[in-house]
C-alpha positions, 0 to 999 in steps of 0.5 A, spaced: 685 825 497 689 830 495 694 826 490 688 822 488 684 827 486 691 830 482 692 822 480 685 823 477 686 829 473 693 828 471 689 821 466 684 825 464 688 830 460 693 824 457 687 819 455 685 824 449 694 824 447 695 817 449 689 815 443 693 821 437 698 818 433 702 821 427 706 820 421 711 823 418 713 824 409 711 826 402 704 827 400 704 820 395 696 822 392 692 827 396 684 827 394 678 831 398 677 824 402 683 822 403 691 822 404 697 818 402 703 819 406 710 816 404 712 812 410 719 808 408 719 804 402 710 804 405 704 808 403 699 809 409 692 813 408 689 815 412 681 819 411 679 825 411 672 829 412 670 835 414 673 835 421 680 835 419 684 841 420 687 843 414 693 849 415 695 850 408 694 849 401 697 841 401 700 838 394 703 831 392 711 831 394 710 836 399 713 834 406 707 835 411 705 831 418 699 828 419 696 827 426 691 821 426 686 817 431 684 811 430 677 808 432 674 802 432 667 803 427 665 795 428 667 790 434 664 782 433 666 777 438 669 771 434 667 763 438 671 760 442 674 754 439 673 747 443 679 745 447 681 738 446 681 735 453 688 730 452 688 724 455 694 721 458 695 714 455 694 708 461 699 704 456 706 708 457 
């Protein structure tokens, strides 16, 4: 019983960490609503809002580490495709 309780507590503590990601690189663009960071050859654009914690002043060219979460904004089910029943040709 004690072991199950410890596992449940560990899962609860680890679950917020599992949904957090990070990217590090130089800032390409920064506005009140987004930050763009260069990762390799790609630009990674992430939204910002009033809840985004910002330690100090960040400007273009600064190397930063951005922690972010991916959250679904909508989910739409798609119609299932009808499967074609394969029929064997009796003449073969």
